[in-house]
N, C-alpha and C positions, 0 to 999 in steps of 0.2 A: 602665548609666545609664537613668534614666526617660525615656521618649519622650513620654508624655502629661503635659503640665503644666497641664491644665485643672482648674477648680474647686479642691477642696482640695489636689489634687496639685501646684498651682503652687508650694507650699512645698518640694516635692521638688527643685525647681530649685536652691534655696539649699543644700540638703544635698549635691547633686551638685557644686556649685561648691566647697563646703567640702572635699569629698573630693579634688577636683582640686588645690585650693590646698595641701592637706597634702602631696600627692605632690610638688608643685613645690617646697615648702619643704625637703623632704628633699634635693632636688638642688641647691638654692640656700639653704643654711642662714643666710646673712647677710641675706637679704631677708625682710621681714615679710609682704609682699603684702597690706598693708592697703588699698592702692589698686591693684586688679588690673591695670588697663591700664597705668598708669604704671610699676609695678614690673616687669611683664613686659618693657616696653621697656627699662628699666634693665638687667635681666638679659641681654637680647639684646645691647645696646650694649657692656656690660662684657665679654662673651665675644668678640664679633666684633672689637672694637677693642683688645682686650688691656689694658683699664683696670682700675683698682681702685676700691673704694668710698671715698667721702669719709667723714671722721669723722662719726659719728652726730650728728644735730642741726644740722649745717651748713645754712644757708639759701642759696638761690640757685644751688647746684650739687649734683650727685649723685655724679659720678665724677672720678677723677684719672688723668692719664696719668703715665708713668714720669718725664717731665721737668717735672711739676708743673702742667700745663694743667688748669684747672678746667672740667669739662664738665657742662652742664645737659642733661638728657634729657627729651624730650616725646614723647607718643604721640597720634596722631590716628586715631580709630577710625571716626568718621562724617565723611566729607569734604564740605566746602563751600568753594568757592573764595573766598568772601567772609567766611568764618568767621575770627574773630580768635583766634590762638593766644596764650593768656595766658602771658607769659614768667615771671611771678613765682608761678605756681601758685595755690594758694588763699589765699595771704597777702594781706591787705588792710590790714595795720597797719604794715608796714615798707616804706617807699618804696624803689624801685629795688633790691629784693633780687636781681633778675636780673643786676645789674651786677657781682656778686661772681664770676660765671662768666666765663671767657675764651672759651668755645666753646659752640655750641648744636648738638645732634644731635636731629633730629626724625624719627621713623619712623611709619608708619601706612598706612592704606588710601587709595588714590586714588579717583577718581570711578568706576572700574571694579571697586572692591573688591580690587585687587591690592596686596600689600604692597610699599611703596617707601620709599626714603630721601627724605624731604621736604627735609631740610636737613642740612648738615655744614659749617658755616662759623664763623669767628670772629664773636662777637657784635658787634664794632665795625662790621662791614659792614652790619649791619641797622639801625643807628641812624637813618638818614634815613627809614625806613619804619615806625618804631614809633609807635603811637598810644596814647591813653588816659592820658597823664600818668604821674606817679611811682608811684601806688598800683596802678593796673590797666594796666600796659604790655602792649600786644598788637600783633601783626602779622598781617595777613590771609594766608591760605594762598597766595593767588595771588601776593602779593609775595614770600613766603618761598621758594616754589619757583623763581621767576624769579631772585631774588638768588643762590640756590644754584647755578643754571645758569651764572651769570656770574662765579663766583669760581674762579680758577685752582686746579688740583689741588694745587699746592705749599702752599696755605693750608689744605687740608682734612686731617683726621686720617686716617692710613692704617689700613686694616683689616688684621687678621692672619688673618682667615678670609673665606670668601665672604660677600659682603654683598648686601642687596637693591639692585636697580638704582635709579637716581635717578628721581624723578617727572618727567614730561615737562611743561615749562612751556607755558602758552598765552599767546602774545604777540598783542597787537593794535596797530594803528598808533598809537593814543593812548598806548601805553606807551613809545614811543621817547624822548620828552622826559624820561621819568622816569629814564632810564639814561645818556643822553649828550646833549650840546648839539646842536641842529639849527639850520640857517639859518632865518630868518623865513619863515613860510608854506611850509615845506619840503614837507609832504605834499600840500597842494592844488596847489602849483606842479608837483611831480613827476607826479602823476597826471593833471593837466590837460594837460600837455605830451604825454604818451603817448596820451591819449584824443582830443585834438583836432588834433594836428599829424601829418601823414604822415611816417613814418620814411624818411629819405633813405639809410639804409644797407642795410636788408633790407626787403622788402615784407611787409606783413601781420604785422608784429611789434608786440606791445604789451608793457606792463610785466609782465604775468603770465608772459610767456615767459621772463623773466629770473629769475623766482621759482621756488621749489620748488612741488610740487603742494600746493595749499592744502586743508587739512582743514576740514570743517564740523562744528560742534557747535551745536545749538539754533539752526540757520539762520544762525549767525554764522561768518564766516571768521576764522581766526587764523593768525599767521605762524609759520614754522619758524625754527630757529636760522640756517639758510642765509639766509632773508629778512632777519632782523635784521642779519646781517653785511653783506648786500648794501646795505641802506639806510644802515648806518653808513658804509661806504666811499663811497657816493654823496655823503653829506652832507659828508664830508671833502674830496672833490673840489670840491663846490660852494663851500665856504668858500674854496678857492683861486682862485675866479673862473672855474671851468670850467663850461660850460653843462650843463644837466640831462641831455641826451641823451648827450653825450660822457662825462659822469660815470658814467652808468649802464653804458655799454659798458666803461669802464675798471675799474669796480668788479667787474663780472661776470668780466672776464678775469683779474683778480687772484685771484678765488675758484677759478677753474678752473686756475690755475697757469701762465697764459701771460703772460710779462712784456712789458709795453708801455713805451715810453720815457716818461720824466717830461716833462710839457708845462707851459708857462707861458703865461698869458693874454696876448694882444696888448695892447700899451700904446703909444699914439701918442707920448707924451712920451718914453718910453724909446727908441722907434724913432728919434726925431729926433736922437739922439746919433750915429747911424750913417748914416742916409740919410733923404731926404725922403719924404713920402707918395707923391709921383709916382714916385720911383725905386723904391720898394717895390712899387708897382703894376706897373711895367714888368718887374721881375724875376719877379714871380708869373706874369705872362702869357707870358713868354719861355720856350719849351720847352727852351732851351739849359741852363737852370738846374734843370729839374725832376729830373734825375738826381742832383743834389747837395743840394738843399733838401728838407727833410722834407715829407711830404704834409700835415702839420699847418700848416706855415708857408705852403704854397701853397693851403691850405684845400680840398684835393680828397680828403681822407680819407673823406668821407661821400658821395662820388659825386654831388655836387650843386654848382651854381655858388654858391649861398648857404650857406656853412658858416662856422662860427667859426674864426678864425685863432689858432694857437698856435705857440710856438717850442719846439723841443727844445734840449737842451744843445749838440748838434752845430750847430744853426742859430746859436746864440749865439756859438759859437767862430768860425764863418764871419764873422759881423757884427763881432766884435771884431778879427779879423785884417784885415778890409777897412777898418776904421777906421784902422788903421796905414798900409795901402797907399794909401789915398785922399789922404793928406797930400801926395803927390807929383803929384796930378792938378790941373791948372788948371781954373778955373771954365769950364763950357761944353764941356769936352772929353769928350763923351759916349762916344766910341769907346774912349778910354783908360779911362774910368770902368767900362765893361762888361768890358774886358779884365782890369782889376785885381780886379773882383768875381769873375770867373771863376777867377782865380788863387787867391783866397781860398777859393772852393768846392773847388777841386782839392786844397787842402791838408788839408781835412777832409771827405772823402767820407762820405756818409751810409750807414747800415746798411740792412738789408732793409726793404722797404715793409711797413707794417702792414696786415693783412687781418683785419678783425673777424670773429670766429666768430659764426655764426648761432645764437642761443640755443635755437632750436627743435631743433637737432641735438644738444643736450647733455642728458644725464640727470644732474640735480643729485644724485641719490641716490648716485652713484659717488664723490662728492667729500666728504671729511670737513672740516667747518668747526670749528675750535677757537675758538669764540666768546669764551670767557673770556680767552684769551691775546690775542685781537685787540683787544677794546675795554676791558679792565680798567683799564689805565693812563690812559685818557682818559674814564672813566666817573664818574658821580656817586657810585658805590658806594665808591670808594677813599677 
């Protein structure tokens, strides 16, 4: 092959490409390779996924699976996160040609020029992120790669040969609302709490200690799949009425596989069905009950006098049983009141005390996060 393509020799480049194309055609006689990059991608996907070519002249899709799935193939050779991948190819006369396909597979080079699988998903999951109208539908690469990372494996086409690894998505906090619902002012409330309020559980701990090691690109931090999972679980807890700090600890422990009891926010109206506020205060302060009531009900789980109060299922069992026993108690009979409450406690002894793990002692790289399985059913993608 010619190495010097300067001056008149620049045309040698076209001759060399033609020679290579002819060799490739011999190996793939059904491909014309009129569009080198696209046809190369089709040849690769056809082989690796065990597909067959679509009938010649079909628009909107390129390959077919054995069970009739119509597959559109795209190739990205010059990566730009904000570049729009045109879903209908060069067609600008037939609206929504891409909708004839069931599935999209996109291969190409990432920002480091490494060959990756950019996308292997049913097209219906891209709908929310498609721009450009009916004639020029497109989706930016940053969205395409993120959606690909959030689709469970069961919805992807299975490769029959070794395939390129998936491109790594770059998530930012602003992306969270694009994929799942968040409580109002979630991000500022969460970060402000950990930035401005002293942690009552472990000293010198901040939000970054719960996250994976943040990577930097162009002076911007971006989130890992671990971080997305962490913030998703925090948001779910906050929706239940759990405070941000406790929500963070509970989300973190779920990710590292330590089971914590389900807790329910304190409700004065609900409490009044069982005991008065005064009675509740007396049992929280009385050490006699501390070995029966959860540390969440007595609000000492955070090693501080001022902590949010929650109930566990076991606490609620005690309250419900006490509600039956107290019917026999006369008004003002405090001694008998406490005796019956203690009987209720003894009927449902609590489990082991919860001791929150210090996040600084955990290497998050050792834990595998299956982000698609975690958030898919609750995401905007579905």
